[in-house]
Residue frames relative to the residue before (quaternion, step in Angstrom):
aa qw qx qy qz dx dy dz
X 1.0000 0.0000 0.0000 0.0000 0.00 0.00 0.00
X 0.3648 -0.7061 0.5598 0.2344 3.57 -1.03 0.82
X 0.2168 -0.8280 0.5053 0.1100 3.55 0.16 1.32
X 0.6483 0.5383 -0.3351 0.4215 3.58 0.93 -0.85
X 0.6579 0.5015 -0.3135 0.4663 3.57 0.93 -0.86
X 0.6460 0.5089 -0.3194 0.4709 3.59 0.98 -0.82
X 0.6332 0.5379 -0.3310 0.4473 3.59 0.99 -0.84
X 0.6806 0.4830 -0.2938 0.4661 3.59 0.89 -0.91
X 0.6289 0.5272 -0.3296 0.4669 3.56 1.05 -0.75
X 0.6492 0.5181 -0.3190 0.4565 3.60 0.97 -0.85
X 0.6341 0.5276 -0.3348 0.4554 3.59 0.96 -0.81
X 0.6484 0.5066 -0.3208 0.4689 3.59 1.01 -0.78
X 0.6217 0.5310 -0.3471 0.4593 3.58 1.05 -0.69
X 0.6442 0.5169 -0.3245 0.4610 3.59 0.98 -0.84
X 0.6378 0.5077 -0.3255 0.4790 3.58 0.99 -0.80
X 0.6308 0.5324 -0.3291 0.4587 3.58 1.07 -0.71
X 0.6292 0.5203 -0.3326 0.4720 3.58 0.99 -0.81
X 0.6489 0.5409 -0.3179 0.4305 3.56 0.99 -0.85
X 0.7127 0.4425 -0.2541 0.4814 3.58 1.07 -0.71
X 0.5790 0.6019 -0.3604 0.4155 3.56 1.28 -0.33
X 0.1108 -0.8337 0.5402 0.0289 3.58 -0.49 1.18
X 0.5963 0.6255 -0.3531 0.3585 3.61 1.22 -0.11
X 0.8813 0.1964 -0.1318 0.4090 3.51 -1.31 0.65
X 0.4454 0.6654 -0.4933 0.3399 3.63 1.13 0.22
X 0.0693 -0.7795 0.6188 0.0686 3.57 -1.02 0.73
X 0.4698 -0.6671 0.4983 0.2932 3.57 -1.02 0.81
X 0.1017 -0.8126 0.5724 0.0408 3.59 -0.77 1.03
X 0.8035 -0.0308 -0.0121 0.5944 3.59 1.22 -0.21
X 0.0075 -0.7545 0.6560 0.0171 3.54 -1.17 0.73
X 0.2044 0.7685 -0.5805 0.1750 3.57 -0.77 1.04
X 0.8671 0.0004 -0.0163 0.4978 3.55 -1.04 0.89
X 0.6893 -0.5176 0.2546 0.4383 3.54 0.93 1.06
X 0.5710 0.5035 -0.4152 0.4981 3.56 1.17 0.64
X 0.1215 -0.7994 0.5867 0.0436 3.58 -0.89 0.97
X 0.1487 -0.7784 0.6069 0.0596 3.56 -0.92 0.98
X 0.0986 -0.7712 0.6286 0.0223 3.55 -0.90 1.05
X 0.0578 -0.7893 0.6049 0.0876 3.58 -1.21 0.29
X 0.0054 0.7410 -0.6707 -0.0309 3.50 -1.39 0.34
X 0.6323 -0.5288 0.3888 0.4116 3.57 -1.21 0.31
X 0.4078 -0.7078 0.5227 0.2438 3.57 -0.87 0.96
X 0.3654 -0.7057 0.5612 0.2313 3.55 -1.17 0.64
X 0.6253 0.5856 -0.3137 0.4095 3.57 1.30 -0.18
X 0.7990 -0.0320 0.0600 0.5975 3.57 1.09 -0.70
X 0.6179 -0.5473 0.4021 0.3962 3.56 -1.29 0.16
X 0.5676 0.5410 -0.4119 0.4643 3.55 0.29 1.30
X 0.6146 -0.5788 0.4054 0.3507 3.55 -1.27 -0.29
X 0.3007 -0.6513 0.6578 0.2293 3.46 -1.40 0.44
X 0.1560 -0.7989 0.5774 0.0636 3.57 -0.75 1.08
X 0.1432 -0.7458 0.6465 0.0726 3.52 -1.20 0.75
X 0.0597 -0.8037 0.5919 -0.0116 3.58 -0.73 1.06
X 0.0593 -0.8139 0.5780 0.0061 3.59 -0.82 0.96
X 0.1467 0.7740 -0.6065 0.1077 3.54 -1.04 0.84
X 0.3845 -0.6838 0.5643 0.2571 3.56 -1.30 0.31
X 0.1314 -0.7963 0.5893 0.0354 3.55 -0.85 1.03
X 0.3801 -0.7536 0.4883 0.2216 3.63 -0.72 1.02
X 0.5494 0.5522 -0.4142 0.4708 3.56 0.61 1.20
X 0.5370 -0.6154 0.4497 0.3615 3.64 -0.97 0.70
X 0.6479 -0.5826 0.3302 0.3631 3.56 -1.06 0.79
X 0.6644 0.5158 -0.3263 0.4314 3.61 0.85 -0.90
X 0.6779 0.4749 -0.2967 0.4763 3.58 0.94 -0.84
X 0.6298 0.5382 -0.3393 0.4456 3.57 1.03 -0.74
X 0.6779 0.4842 -0.3188 0.4521 3.60 0.81 -0.89
X 0.6063 0.5412 -0.3526 0.4638 3.59 1.02 -0.71
X 0.6808 0.5088 -0.2856 0.4429 3.54 0.87 -1.00
X 0.6756 0.5304 -0.3046 0.4117 3.58 0.89 -0.93
X 0.8237 0.2911 -0.1525 0.4621 3.57 0.87 -0.78
X 0.5085 0.6248 -0.4423 0.3943 3.58 1.12 0.46
X 0.4505 -0.7433 0.4089 0.2781 3.63 -0.35 1.18
X 0.6774 0.5023 -0.3245 0.4283 3.59 0.87 -0.85
X 0.6442 0.4632 -0.3261 0.5139 3.59 1.23 -0.36
X 0.6660 0.5603 -0.3164 0.3774 3.54 0.79 -1.09
X 0.6774 0.5083 -0.3094 0.4325 3.56 0.87 -0.91
X 0.6254 0.5507 -0.3383 0.4372 3.59 1.20 -0.45
X 0.8093 0.2983 -0.1522 0.4825 3.58 0.91 -0.82
X 0.6529 0.5060 -0.3354 0.4529 3.61 1.10 -0.52
X 0.2484 -0.8316 0.4837 0.1133 3.53 -0.02 1.35
X 0.6038 0.5749 -0.3614 0.4176 3.58 1.23 -0.21
X 0.6969 0.4821 -0.2664 0.4593 3.59 1.24 -0.31
X 0.2920 -0.7343 0.5912 0.1614 3.51 -1.15 0.79
X 0.7821 0.0556 0.0122 0.6206 3.56 1.08 -0.87
X 0.0827 0.7791 -0.6185 0.0605 3.57 -1.02 0.79
X 0.1463 0.8227 -0.5269 0.1557 3.58 -0.14 1.26
X 0.3501 -0.6579 0.6158 0.2556 3.51 -1.17 0.70
X 0.1285 -0.8452 0.5173 0.0374 3.60 -0.53 1.14
X 0.7953 0.0566 -0.0461 0.6018 3.59 1.23 -0.24
X 0.1759 -0.7831 0.5905 0.0848 3.58 -0.82 1.03
X 0.2560 -0.7827 0.5539 0.1225 3.56 -0.70 1.11
X 0.7244 -0.2034 0.1243 0.6468 3.56 1.08 -0.82
X 0.7561 -0.4105 0.2179 0.4608 3.65 -1.17 0.12
X 0.7647 0.3544 -0.1918 0.5029 3.61 1.14 -0.51
X 0.7433 0.3637 -0.1852 0.5301 3.60 1.24 -0.08
X 0.1931 0.7889 -0.5613 0.1591 3.57 -0.73 1.00
X 0.3911 -0.6899 0.5560 0.2487 3.54 -1.33 0.22
X 0.1048 -0.8079 0.5797 0.0141 3.55 -0.86 1.02
X 0.2209 -0.7381 0.6234 0.1338 3.53 -1.20 0.68
X 0.0126 -0.8034 0.5949 -0.0205 3.57 -0.79 1.02
X 0.1246 -0.7409 0.6532 0.0941 3.52 -1.27 0.58
X 0.3078 -0.7770 0.5241 0.1639 3.56 -0.74 1.05
X 0.5300 -0.5592 0.5193 0.3698 3.51 -1.35 0.22
X 0.5643 -0.5110 0.4755 0.4409 3.56 -1.26 0.11
X 0.2427 -0.8030 0.5422 0.0478 3.53 -1.15 0.63
X 0.8103 0.2366 -0.1803 0.5049 3.55 -1.28 0.38
X 0.6854 -0.5112 0.2673 0.4443 3.53 0.79 1.19
X 0.7429 -0.4421 0.2205 0.4517 3.55 0.99 0.87
X 0.5386 0.6407 -0.4146 0.3571 3.60 1.21 -0.14
X 0.7095 0.3216 -0.2284 0.5840 3.57 1.29 -0.29
X 0.3141 -0.7970 0.4886 0.1657 3.55 -0.41 1.22
X 0.6624 -0.5021 0.3619 0.4221 3.61 -1.22 0.33
X 0.1881 -0.7348 0.6407 0.1188 3.53 -1.27 0.62
X 0.1580 -0.7380 0.6237 0.2033 3.52 -1.25 0.17
X 0.1665 -0.7804 0.6018 0.0347 3.54 -1.23 0.71
X 0.1165 -0.7320 0.6618 0.1123 3.53 -1.20 0.60
X 0.0027 -0.8481 0.5231 -0.0838 3.54 -0.41 1.29
X 0.3530 -0.6735 0.6118 0.2181 3.48 -1.25 0.69
X 0.0925 -0.8175 0.5684 -0.0058 3.57 -0.58 1.21
X 0.0237 -0.8055 0.5901 -0.0482 3.55 -0.94 0.92
X 0.1900 -0.7656 0.6067 0.0982 3.56 -1.01 0.88
X 0.0655 -0.7946 0.6036 -0.0093 3.56 -0.70 1.14
X 0.2145 -0.7716 0.5887 0.1095 3.57 -0.76 1.07
X 0.1260 -0.8178 0.5614 0.0167 3.56 -0.68 1.16
X 0.6774 -0.4608 0.3697 0.4384 3.54 -1.32 0.17
X 0.7822 0.3393 -0.2452 0.4614 3.55 -1.19 0.52
X 0.5458 -0.6464 0.3783 0.3756 3.56 1.22 0.55
X 0.4302 0.6706 -0.4853 0.3601 3.56 1.08 0.72
X 0.1314 -0.7815 0.6071 0.0582 3.55 -0.98 0.92
X 0.1614 -0.7504 0.6334 0.0983 3.54 -1.10 0.79
X 0.0744 -0.7602 0.6446 0.0325 3.57 -0.85 1.00
X 0.0243 -0.8335 0.5512 -0.0282 3.57 -0.33 1.23
X 0.0258 -0.7900 0.6112 0.0401 3.54 -1.22 0.43
X 0.0140 -0.7695 0.6371 -0.0427 3.50 -1.18 0.70
X 0.4586 -0.6851 0.4818 0.2969 3.59 -0.83 0.90
X 0.0545 -0.7899 0.6108 -0.0019 3.55 -1.11 0.80
X 0.4809 -0.5859 0.5455 0.3575 3.52 -1.34 0.18
X 0.0350 0.7791 -0.6230 0.0602 3.55 -0.82 1.03
X 0.4243 -0.7756 0.3958 0.2485 3.57 -0.18 1.30
X 0.6365 0.5465 -0.3446 0.4213 3.61 1.05 -0.64
X 0.7662 0.2493 -0.1503 0.5728 3.61 1.23 -0.38
X 0.0040 -0.8176 0.5751 -0.0273 3.60 0.37 1.19
X 0.6527 -0.4863 0.3778 0.4413 3.61 -1.19 0.29
X 0.2412 -0.7697 0.5809 0.1096 3.53 -1.13 0.78
X 0.5443 -0.6157 0.4512 0.3480 3.57 -1.16 0.51
X 0.5618 0.6294 -0.3771 0.3821 3.60 1.27 -0.25
X 0.8063 0.1423 -0.0414 0.5727 3.56 1.12 -0.67
X 0.4632 -0.6009 0.5581 0.3361 3.51 -1.28 0.43
X 0.3371 -0.7430 0.5447 0.1938 3.59 -0.83 0.99
X 0.2056 -0.7863 0.5751 0.0935 3.56 -0.54 1.21
X 0.2718 -0.7582 0.5722 0.1546 3.55 -1.29 0.17
X 0.1927 -0.7651 0.6069 0.0956 3.55 -0.82 1.08
X 0.2576 -0.6954 0.6534 0.1523 3.52 -0.73 1.12
X 0.7619 -0.3831 0.1870 0.4876 3.65 -1.12 0.37
X 0.0210 0.7736 -0.6260 0.0965 3.52 -0.70 1.26
X 0.2243 0.8150 -0.5256 0.0962 3.59 -1.16 0.11
X 0.3742 -0.6774 0.5830 0.2472 3.47 -1.46 0.00
X 0.1165 -0.7284 0.6635 0.1253 3.52 -1.28 0.50
X 0.1004 -0.7885 0.6066 0.0107 3.55 -0.68 1.19
X 0.1167 0.7990 -0.5806 0.1046 3.59 -0.63 1.07
X 0.5850 -0.5871 0.4138 0.3766 3.60 -1.10 0.64
X 0.4498 -0.6545 0.5352 0.2880 3.56 -1.05 0.79
X 0.4991 -0.7019 0.4054 0.3063 3.59 -0.56 1.12
X 0.7380 0.4276 -0.2466 0.4602 3.56 0.85 -0.94
X 0.7926 0.0813 -0.0495 0.6023 3.58 1.25 -0.25
X 0.2170 -0.8354 0.4910 0.1180 3.62 0.15 1.29
X 0.5643 0.5791 -0.4000 0.4316 3.61 1.23 -0.20
X 0.6887 0.3710 -0.2598 0.5662 3.57 1.33 -0.15
X 0.3077 -0.7607 0.5478 0.1630 3.55 -1.23 0.41
X 0.3154 -0.6551 0.6378 0.2541 3.49 -1.32 0.44
X 0.1160 -0.7832 0.6093 0.0434 3.56 -0.79 1.05
X 0.0236 -0.7681 0.6397 -0.0117 3.55 -0.81 1.07
X 0.0913 -0.8113 0.5775 -0.0019 3.56 -0.72 1.09
X 0.1376 -0.7769 0.6108 0.0670 3.56 -1.02 0.85
X 0.0185 -0.8063 0.5886 -0.0554 3.55 -0.83 1.04
X 0.1602 0.7352 -0.6537 0.0810 3.57 -1.01 0.87
X 0.0559 0.8383 -0.5246 0.1376 3.46 0.20 1.43
X 0.2212 -0.7536 0.6090 0.1107 3.52 -0.85 1.06
X 0.3135 -0.8189 0.4565 0.1506 3.53 -0.30 1.30
X 0.2623 -0.7652 0.5332 0.2478 3.57 1.17 -0.58
X 0.6090 0.5342 -0.4052 0.4237 3.57 -1.21 -0.16
X 0.6308 -0.5673 0.3964 0.3508 3.56 -1.24 -0.41
X 0.3040 0.7658 -0.5162 0.2337 3.58 1.14 0.50
X 0.3923 -0.6929 0.5408 0.2711 3.57 -0.98 0.76
X 0.6055 -0.5765 0.4034 0.3719 3.60 -1.06 0.71
X 0.6241 0.5631 -0.3570 0.4074 3.61 1.01 -0.73
X 0.6277 0.5211 -0.3465 0.4630 3.61 1.05 -0.67
X 0.6516 0.5110 -0.3160 0.4631 3.56 0.93 -0.88
X 0.6870 0.4856 -0.2915 0.4552 3.59 0.84 -0.95
X 0.6514 0.5180 -0.3198 0.4529 3.59 1.10 -0.64
X 0.7727 0.3840 -0.1894 0.4686 3.59 0.99 -0.79
X 0.5765 0.6503 -0.3748 0.3229 3.60 1.05 -0.65
X 0.6675 0.5127 -0.3522 0.4094 3.67 0.71 -0.85
X 0.6688 0.4828 -0.3105 0.4726 3.61 0.91 -0.83
X 0.6139 0.5509 -0.3404 0.4515 3.58 1.07 -0.75
X 0.6814 0.4955 -0.2874 0.4557 3.56 0.96 -0.89
X 0.6112 0.5205 -0.3471 0.4848 3.59 1.05 -0.69
X 0.6530 0.5209 -0.3138 0.4513 3.58 0.91 -0.91
X 0.6057 0.5657 -0.3534 0.4339 3.57 1.02 -0.77
X 0.6793 0.4783 -0.2924 0.4736 3.60 0.86 -0.96
X 0.6696 0.4959 -0.3060 0.4605 3.60 0.90 -0.88
X 0.6402 0.5119 -0.3254 0.4714 3.59 1.02 -0.74
X 0.6197 0.5307 -0.3413 0.4668 3.59 1.06 -0.72
X 0.6407 0.5187 -0.3263 0.4626 3.59 0.96 -0.83
X 0.6667 0.4917 -0.3004 0.4727 3.57 0.91 -0.92
X 0.6440 0.5353 -0.3179 0.4446 3.56 0.99 -0.83
X 0.6362 0.5244 -0.3229 0.4647 3.56 1.04 -0.76
X 0.6262 0.5321 -0.3384 0.4585 3.58 0.99 -0.80
X 0.6725 0.4913 -0.2926 0.4698 3.56 0.88 -0.96
X 0.6326 0.5505 -0.3178 0.4424 3.55 0.98 -0.90
X 0.6674 0.5027 -0.2969 0.4622 3.56 0.97 -0.90
X 0.6825 0.4941 -0.3045 0.4442 3.57 0.86 -0.91
X 0.6606 0.4836 -0.3115 0.4824 3.56 1.20 -0.46
X 0.4281 -0.7501 0.4230 0.2742 3.54 1.33 -0.04
X 0.3578 0.7455 -0.4963 0.2643 3.58 1.10 0.59
X 0.4447 -0.6634 0.5295 0.2860 3.54 -1.21 0.55
X 0.4153 -0.6857 0.5316 0.2733 3.54 -1.29 0.25
X 0.0531 0.7675 -0.6385 0.0209 3.53 -1.14 0.71
X 0.5621 -0.6181 0.4333 0.3381 3.58 -1.30 -0.15
X 0.4324 0.7329 -0.5026 0.1526 3.56 -1.19 0.53
X 0.5506 0.7106 -0.3620 0.2465 3.72 0.96 0.02
X 0.4116 -0.6728 0.5327 0.3068 3.50 -1.23 -0.20
X 0.2521 -0.8294 0.4802 0.1336 3.50 -0.28 1.21
X 0.5335 0.6127 -0.4904 0.3154 3.56 0.09 1.05
X 0.4266 -0.7159 0.5073 0.2195 3.39 -1.00 0.91
X 0.0894 0.8081 -0.5760 0.0849 3.55 0.46 1.08
X 0.3801 0.7023 -0.5157 0.3104 3.52 1.22 0.35
X 0.5685 0.5545 -0.4074 0.4511 3.52 1.18 0.05
X 0.0872 0.8123 -0.5727 0.0677 3.50 0.15 1.13
X 0.0082 0.8029 -0.5960 0.0073 3.50 -0.99 0.66
X 0.3509 -0.7531 0.5232 0.1897 3.48 -1.19 0.42
């Protein structure tokens, strides 16, 4: 498989979602985070769009979001988050295992995703991810293998305050297993709000610990675990 070509194609799809203004409906607003949804064209489910403002410059935010050693500390939805194969400095494959969810009614999932960081004009970064087959990490009987259709984050400077960032996240996760769509639709918006709030809290903790920022994460909201 040409992973690099797929990674670049996925990033373009995320940019396309960002420019698409039609048919989005607001499904949740909480603590200055807004979640929209529309019917996905990739599978029988929804494409979610999540928007929030993060008090951190865009470059530092994108580094923080996709670095595994940071992500596992603040993303409470994940049990395991490892980079398992590096293709080049901006492209890699990550394996994640989610926690159980919705008071245990949604069992853990695992995902193998191709993650790519694209730096665009105007200090905008796109972190895209798409599930792939990776022979070194075949599905296991321990977890249901979920599938992320093109997902990602777009981090861009807030026009009125470039020291802050606008974060837009796109998620279309196929949970597999026997979960009914109604359970996913009922739980996903709150999960996505929590993801943004956890990222904000994680950044605060990261700053107080005086850690530097670097690159290495997997940009996918696999915090959407379902059973």
